[in-house]
C-alpha positions, 0 to 999 in steps of 0.5 A: 827113783822114788818108790810107789806109795804104800797106800796103794790098792792091790786086787790079785787075791794071790793069783799070778798074772799067768793064772789071771790071763788063763782065767780071762781067756776062758771067760772070753771063749764063749759060754762056760759052766754056770758056776764059773760065770756066776763067779766071774760076775761076782768078781766083776761086780766087786772090781767095779765096787772097789774102783768106785770106792777108791776113785771117789776121792781122787779129786777132779781128774784128767786122764792121760793116755799113751804108749808104755813103750817110750823111754825117758829120753823120748820127746813124747815122754818129755811132752807128757811129763810137762803136761802132767806138771801143768795139770797138777799146777792147775789143781787136777789129779793126773790119772793114767793107766799106771804103767811105764812110758807116757803113763809114767811121764804124766804121773812123774810130771804131777809129782815134780810139782807136788801134785796128785798122781793116781793110776789104774793098773792092769794085770797082763800076761807079762806083768805091768808093774805100777810106775814109781810116781804114783801116790795111789793105784788100783789094779784091775783084771778086766780092761773094760772095768779099767776103761770105765774108771778112767772115763768116769772120774775125769773132766778131760782126756788127753791122748799122746802117741800110742798103739792099739790100747791108746787108739781104743781109749781115744775112740771109746771117749770119742764115741761116748761124746758123739753119741751124747753119753757124755757132754762137752768133755775136752778130748785132746790129741798131743803129738801132732806129727804122730796123729796127723795121718789119723786126722787126715784119714778121718777128714778125707775118708770118714767124713766124705763117706758119711761115717762121721761128721766134720763136727765130730772131729772139730770137738777134738783139740789138737795141740802140742802146747801143754799151756794151751791144753791145760788152759782149755781144760781148766776153762771147760771144767770151771765154766761148764762143769762148775768145778771149784776148789772147795772142801773135799768129800769126807770118807765114810767108815760105814761104806768101807772108805 
């Protein structure tokens, strides 16, 4: 397999994943000393700034969510690889959480056709290494910073089968759409057989109880066809957001880009 590009971004400052996990656990355990919390605030602010500066030049992105646990032989891996390729052929940068499984498959699909492939990696107690199909990646300490980056720079969001993290990411975007924080961004579920019990729960339990509206579900495209999904996303990006393939933004050395 190809090695990741040497143009990657890393943000560990020499801190091991175990040390980072210990610091984050302490951060979430309630009030700490003022000095500790001030340093956390500065580090979080720096992490946001680095993310903004790096991903500003990623191009029009589509974020693909999904489990890190599916092997290359799994049909969901193959589905993610195919949709990654079609997204890249349509001119999008494929951006994922940067890890293995579905994330790797989507990045790999983009690389298969010479497209752009980016990742937002996360430091975990058990180190998550960036997958080998990334052109560039940026590594984050904080899940909430990483989620902002995956949302901020994308024209659409595709969720393939996954666990708690994938559900968290899917419902985060669904909540932003429901509450009007973002408008008309395509939200897709792929792997119909996997997601059908969740869809049934939303339609048959949540809607009757009034906790969501039927229109909230209708905003979600459920499809196992990469062609249908990418055509829908491309239509929205060009028709609603005015996406074109004109000159890219130039980097500014004054801003450390």
